[in-house]
C-alpha positions in Angstrom: 5.4 -12.1 -14.1 6.7 -13.3 -10.6 5.0 -11.1 -7.9 5.7 -11.1 -4.3 2.4 -10.0 -2.1 2.6 -8.9 1.5 0.5 -6.7 3.8 0.1 -5.3 7.3 -3.1 -6.9 8.2 -1.7 -10.5 8.6 -1.7 -13.5 6.4 -5.3 -14.3 7.1 -6.8 -11.0 5.8 -9.6 -11.1 3.1 -8.0 -8.2 1.6 -4.8 -10.0 0.9 -6.4 -13.2 -0.3 -8.8 -11.3 -2.6 -5.7 -9.3 -4.2 -3.9 -12.6 -4.4 -6.5 -13.9 -6.5 -6.6 -10.9 -8.9 -2.9 -10.7 -9.1 -2.6 -14.3 -10.4 -4.2 -12.9 -13.8 -0.6 -11.6 -14.2 1.5 -14.3 -13.4 2.9 -16.4 -10.4 2.0 -15.1 -7.0 4.0 -15.7 -3.6 2.5 -14.5 -0.6 4.8 -13.5 2.4 2.9 -12.0 5.0 3.0 -11.0 8.6 1.6 -13.9 11.3 -0.5 -10.9 12.7 -1.6 -7.4 12.4 1.4 -4.9 11.9 -0.5 -1.6 11.1 1.2 1.8 11.4 4.7 -0.2 11.8 6.3 1.9 9.2 9.6 0.7 8.1 10.3 -1.0 11.2 12.7 -4.1 11.3 13.0 -6.8 13.7 16.8 -6.8 14.6 19.0 -8.9 16.9 16.2 -11.4 17.1 15.6 -14.4 14.5 12.3 -14.4 12.9 10.0 -17.4 12.8 8.9 -18.3 9.3 6.3 -20.9 8.6 6.2 -22.2 5.0 2.5 -23.3 4.4 3.3 -24.2 0.8 5.7 -23.4 -2.1 3.8 -20.0 -2.7 3.0 -19.0 0.8 5.2 -17.9 3.8 4.0 -16.5 7.2 6.4 -14.4 8.9 6.6 -13.4 12.7 7.7 -10.0 11.7 7.0 -6.6 10.3 5.8 -5.8 6.4 9.6 -4.7 5.9 10.8 -7.9 7.5 8.5 -9.9 5.0 9.9 -8.1 2.0 13.7 -8.8 3.0 12.7 -12.3 3.5 10.7 -12.8 0.2 13.2 -11.0 -2.4 16.0 -13.1 -0.5 14.4 -16.5 -0.5 12.3 -16.3 -3.6 14.4 -15.7 -6.5 13.5 -13.6 -9.8 11.0 -11.3 -8.4 9.7 -8.9 -10.9 7.2 -7.0 -8.6 6.3 -6.5 -4.8 2.7 -5.8 -4.3 1.5 -4.9 -0.5 -2.1 -4.8 0.4 -5.0 -4.6 0.2 -5.2 -2.5 3.4 -8.5 -2.3 5.1 -8.2 1.3 5.7 -7.2 4.0 3.3 -3.3 5.2 3.0 -3.6 8.9 2.3 -1.5 12.1 2.8 0.9 12.0 5.8 -0.3 8.4 7.0 1.7 7.1 4.2 4.5 7.7 6.6 3.2 5.5 9.3 1.6 3.0 7.0 2.9 -0.8 7.1 1.3 -1.0 3.7 3.5 1.6 2.1 6.4 0.6 4.0 6.7 -2.8 2.3 6.8 -1.0 -1.0 9.5 1.4 0.7 11.5 -1.6 1.5 10.9 -3.3 -2.0 12.4 0.4 -3.5 15.4 0.3 -1.3 16.2 -3.2 -2.3 15.8 -2.3 -5.9 12.3 -3.8 -6.5 9.4 -2.1 -8.5 6.1 -1.8 -6.2 2.6 -1.1 -5.8 0.6 -0.5 -2.6 -3.1 -1.0 -2.5 -5.8 0.2 0.3 -9.5 0.8 0.3 -11.9 2.7 2.7 -12.6 -0.3 5.1 -13.6 -4.0 4.8 -17.1 -3.3 3.6 -15.3 -1.9 0.5 -13.1 -5.2 -0.3 -15.5 -6.1 -3.3 -13.7 -3.1 -4.9 -10.5 -5.2 -5.1 -12.2 -7.6 -7.5 -14.0 -4.9 -9.2 -10.8 -2.4 -9.8 -7.5 -4.1 -9.5 -7.3 -5.3 -13.2 -8.3 -2.0 -14.2 -5.6 -0.5 -12.3 -2.9 -3.2 -13.2 -3.6 -2.7 -16.9 -3.3 1.1 -16.5 -0.2 0.8 -15.0 1.4 -1.7 -17.1 -0.2 -0.2 -20.4 1.6 3.4 -19.5 4.5 1.8 -18.2 4.5 3.4 -14.6 6.2 0.8 -12.8 9.6 2.2 -11.7 12.7 1.9 -9.4 12.5 5.6 -8.4 9.2 5.4 -6.8 6.3 3.1 -5.8 2.6 3.7 -6.8 0.2 4.2 -4.0 -3.4 3.0 -4.9 -6.3 4.1 -3.1 -9.7 2.4 -4.2 -12.5 5.3 -3.7 -14.8 6.1 -0.8 -18.4 6.1 -1.7 -19.6 5.8 -5.3 -17.0 5.3 -7.9 -16.8 7.7 -10.6 -17.0 6.3 -14.2 -16.2 9.4 -16.2 -12.7 9.6 -15.1 -12.2 6.7 -12.9 -8.2 6.6 -12.5 -6.5 10.0 -11.3 -2.7 10.5 -10.8 -2.5 12.4 -7.6 -0.3 14.3 -5.4 0.2 13.5 -1.8 -1.9 15.9 0.4 0.0 17.4 3.1 -1.5 19.1 6.2 -0.4 19.8 9.9 -2.0 17.5 12.4 -3.0 18.7 15.8 -2.3 15.9 18.5 -3.8 15.5 22.3 -4.0 13.4 24.9 -7.6 12.0 25.6 -6.9 10.8 29.0 -4.1 10.1 31.2 -4.5 7.9 34.4 -3.0 4.8 35.8 0.1 5.4 33.7 -2.1 4.8 30.6 -3.1 7.6 27.8 -5.3 7.8 24.7 -3.4 9.4 21.8 -5.5 11.6 19.6 -5.4 13.6 16.5 -7.3 16.0 14.7 -7.1 16.9 10.9 -9.2 17.8 8.0 -10.2 14.9 5.4 -12.8 16.8 3.9 -11.1 18.3 0.9 -12.6 18.0 -2.7 -9.4 18.8 -4.5 -9.1 15.7 -6.9 -5.6 16.8 -7.7 -4.7 15.4 -4.4 -5.0 11.6 -3.2 -7.5 12.6 0.0 -9.8 14.8 -2.7 -9.7 12.1 -5.1 -10.5 9.5 -2.7 -13.2 11.4 -1.1 -14.9 12.2 -4.7 -15.0 8.5 -5.9 -12.0 8.3 -8.1 -9.2 5.6 -7.9 -6.1 7.6 -6.6 -2.6 6.7 -8.0 0.2 8.6 -6.2 3.9 8.1 -6.8 5.9 7.8 -3.7 9.5 7.8 -3.3 10.6 6.3 -0.1 7.1 7.2 1.6 7.6 10.9 0.5 5.9 12.9 -2.5 8.4 13.8 -5.0 7.0 16.7 -7.4 9.5 16.0 -9.9 8.7 12.5 -10.3 5.1 13.5 -10.5 5.7 15.6 -13.3 7.6 12.9 -15.4 4.9 10.7 -15.1 2.4 13.4 -16.1 4.3 13.9 -19.2 4.2 10.3 -20.0 0.6 10.2 -19.7 0.0 13.0 -21.9 
């Protein structure tokens, strides 16, 4: 398998390097990652200006652009890519945050171009050891159950807190909620953007609940939106 790996935390991210080493168990890995942090850039593209690309070696390219830019360069320049992987992000990508996520956007861009994709995220840098513990578990599960698709990408979130061995991987729906936004302060032409939302749900049928209760959450997303019919198709496949 030929795998293209990108992220939104930059090419030096420990999360990306750990995930790269785990993915090497499944084939040849090509890293095409942003030069610096591109968090919350969603599917933003660099237009009108040429992108600078540094070739570190035959398997590593550094792009002065967004995650979506990286995917476009990678699939265009590297031939015969079988799978696009994004991550591992140093914060979770759950619920409505998947709309803003550069990690998820890389997979959305891959889908648009006709490539299968998986996004990986965890609760924070202090949880990066989960990449080494659980990536193989997730990849084996996905490949065994033939979950890779051109209709959706799989958004993986490693759990917050203690991992639940009793039912480690859960297929989950995207949790949706209204968000209350506010301006924290506004002075000298600067303002702080604040938001208030409830992340404390325990319902493990949703990505946020599974994440909170110690499960690995797998959520199928189609162009960064949850599709119930796709979810039901996968559910039938797993039964």
